[in-house]
N, C-alpha and C positions, 0 to 999 in steps of 0.2 A: 503689277499694279492691279487694284481692285477694279472690277467692272463698274464702268462709268453709267450714270442714269441717261437714258436716251431722252433728250429735251422734247423730241416729238411726242413721247409718250405723256409727258405733262401737259404738252398742248392739246393732246387728245382729250385729257381729263377736263381741261378748261372748256374745250368744245362741247363736251358732254353735258356740263353744267349749262352752258348757254341754251342747248337744245331743250333740257329740262325746264328752263325758265322762259323759254321763247313762245312765240305764238304757236299753238298746237302741241305744246309740251304739257308739263304737269301742273295742274292747279295748286297742288300742296307747295311744290317747289317755288312757283312764283309768289307765294304769299310769305315766304320766309323772310326774315330780317337778321341782321347781326345779333341782335338780342336773343332771338329763337335759337340761331344757329350755334351760338357759343355753348348753349346748354347740350346740345347734341354733340359737341366735340368734346365736352367734358366727360360725357357718359362713354363715348368711344375710346378716350384715354383710359378710363377705369377698365373697360373690357380688355384693352391692349394689356394692362398691368396683369389682368388675371391670366391672360394667355401666356405671358412671360413666365408667371410664377408656375403655371402648369407645365412648362417645358416643352410646349408642342410648337415647333417651328412653323408648322402649316398654319396653326391658329394664329400665331404671331404675324405671319404674313398677311393674312386676312384682315386681322384688326389693324394692322399698319395701313392697309389699303382704305379701310374706313376713315382713318384719322386724317389721312393725306386728302381724301375727298371732301371731308369737312373743312379743311384748310382752304382747298381750291373753291369750294363754294363761297367762303367768306371773302376771299380775294375777289371772286367776280362780284359779289355784292358791292363792295367798295370801289372797284373798277367801274361798274355801271353808274355808281353815284358820282363819279368824277374826282375821287380822291387820290387815287394812286394806281399804278398799272402793276401787273404781275412781276414785270421786270424790275420795277423799283423795290418790290419785297425781297427778291432774290438779291439784288444789287446791295441792298442796304445790310443784309445780314452777312453777306460775304465780306463787305468792307468791314464791318464790325468785327467778325471773327479774326480777319488779318490784323487788324489794328491791336486787338486784345491778346494777340500771340506774337509779340515781337521776339520771343525767344525762337520762334520758328521762322518768321518771315523778317526779322531784323537782326540787330546786333546784340540784343539783350540776352541775359542768361537766366535760367531758371531750371535747376537740377532736380527739384522735388515737386510733388504735387502741391504741398504747402507753399513752397515759394511762388508757384504759378498762381495760386489763389491770392496771395498777397499783392503780386504784381496786377493781377486782374481787377482787385478792388481800388488800387491806386489809379490804374487807367480810367476805370468808370468814374472815380470821383472827379478826376481831371475832366473828363467829358461833360459832367454835370455841374461843373463849377459856376457856369454862368446862369443856372436855372435856380429859380426861387420858388418856395423856401429850400435852403440848402441843408438838408439833413441826411444823415447816413442811412435813415430809415425810408427815405424816398425810394421808390421803385419797388418796395414790398407790397404786393397786391393785397388790399384788404379782403378780396373775395377768396383767398387761399383757404383750403381747410384748416381749421384751428391749429392743429397739431403742427403742420407744415410751417405755418405762419410764425408760430412761436419760435420754431427752430431757425427760420430765416432771420427774424429779428434778433434773436441772441447772436447769431452769426455776425450780423452786422456790427451791433455794439462791440462784440468781442474784437472784431476786426480792427477798431480804433482805440483798443486798450480798456474798455470797460469791462473787466472780466475778473473772475477769481484767479489767484496765482496758481492754484493747484486743485486737483480734483477733491482733496479733503474739504476744501473750502465749500464746495458745491453740495457734497454729502452732508455736511454740517447744516447747510442751509435747508435741505430737504427734511432733515429731522426737525428742524425749527418750525417749518411750515406744516409738517404733520402734527405737531403739538398744537399749533394754532388752529389747524382744522378741528382737532378733537375738541378743543375748548368751544369752538363755535357750535359744535354738535350738543355740548352740554349746556350751552346758553339757549338753544332752541331758536336761534335766529337764522331763518332761511336765507335772507340776503347775505349775511356774514358767512354761512356755509358755502354758498355759490363763489363768493369772492376767494375764500381761503382755499377751496378745492381748486380753483383756477390757478391760484399761486403755487400750489403743490404740483400740478401738471406742468406749469411753466418751469419751475426748478428742475423738474424731472427731464424735461427736453434739453436742459443745460448739461445734465449728466450724460445724456445721449452724445451731446457734441463733443464733450470733453473725450469720451471714449471712443469716438468715431462711428457711433451707431447712428443709423437713420430711424429717427422715432417712429415715423409714419409706417415704414417697412416693419419695424419690430412689432407694432401693435397689430398690423395686418397679419403678420406670422402667427401671433400668439392667438389672434381671433380664429384664424384659419385652423390652427391645432385644436382650439377648443370645439370648433365645428365638427371636424373629423372624429374627435372623441365622442361627442354627444351624439352624432349620427350612428356611430358604431353602438353606443348604449342603447339607442332606440331600436336598433335592429335586434340586438339580443333581447330585449324586453318583448319585442313582437314575437320573436321566435319562441320565447318562454311563455307567451300568452299572459304577461304581466302587466300591469298598469302603475306608471310611475307615481301618481298620486297615492296609490294604496301602499306603498312600501314605507317603512320606517326610515328615519335618518340614517341609521346604521346599514340598512339594506341598500339605500341609495348609494352611499359611500362604496359599499362593495361592488355594486354593478358598476359605478364609476371607474374604480380601480382595475375592475376586469376589461372595461373597453379600453382604458389607457394602455394596459398590456398588449392587447391586440394590435391597436393602432401603432403603437411605438415599435412593434416587431416588424411592421411593413415598412418601416423607414430604410 
C-alpha cells in the first residue's frame, strides 16, 4: 500500500497559517483575501507545471508544497469567515470521488478510460439535475485560460453528441476557418480578423480533442522548444560577436537552422 499522509502534518500546516495570520504574526498574511490568494495559487500551479516538465522530483516536491500551502491558506480564510471547516472540504471531495467511481466502490463496470469518462459525465449530470440553468456547459469556469476553456467546452458538447462524426470533418472545418480568416485579412476588418482567428483556434482545439492531444500542453511544449532553440541561437551569435538585427534574412535562417541542430541533438 502507498504511504498514507499523516493527518497531523496537515494540521500543522493549518496551525502555521493561523500563526501567520494571528496576533503577532505577519501583516501581509493578515491582509490577504480569497481574491488575492487565488492569484497566488494559480501562479504556484504554473510553477508546479514547469517543475514537472523539467523532470526534477525535488523541484516538484517543493512546488507541490507551495500549492498545498495556498490551498490551506484559502481553507483557513473561509473557515475563519464561518463558511466551512477543513473537515467539510476533505469530506466533500472524498464523498464525490467515491460517488463518481461506482466501478471501484460499487457494482458498475467501466473497462476503459473512455467508459469511465462517459460514466463520470452521466453521474455529474444527475448531480446537477436540480440546478438551474441546466446546461452541459455549467461548471466550465469562465476564468480558465482560453485554450483550456475551449477544450473543456468542446468536450462537454461532444459528450452529449454535438460533434463531428470523424476527424476528417474537423480538418475540413479547419480549412474552412482558415479561408475565412484569410478573407478577413484581405477585407482589412480588425474585428472580423479577431473573430475569425478565434474560430480557427477553437476548431484546432477540436482537432486536439479528436486525436487525444492536450492543446495547452502541446502549445506549451512548442513554445518551450522554440525558446530553447532561440536561446541557443542567441548564444551562438554572442560567441561570434554578431548582431541579429545586422543579419540578412538568409543569414538569420542559417543561424536558426544551426541552433536547431544543436538543440535537437541534446534531446
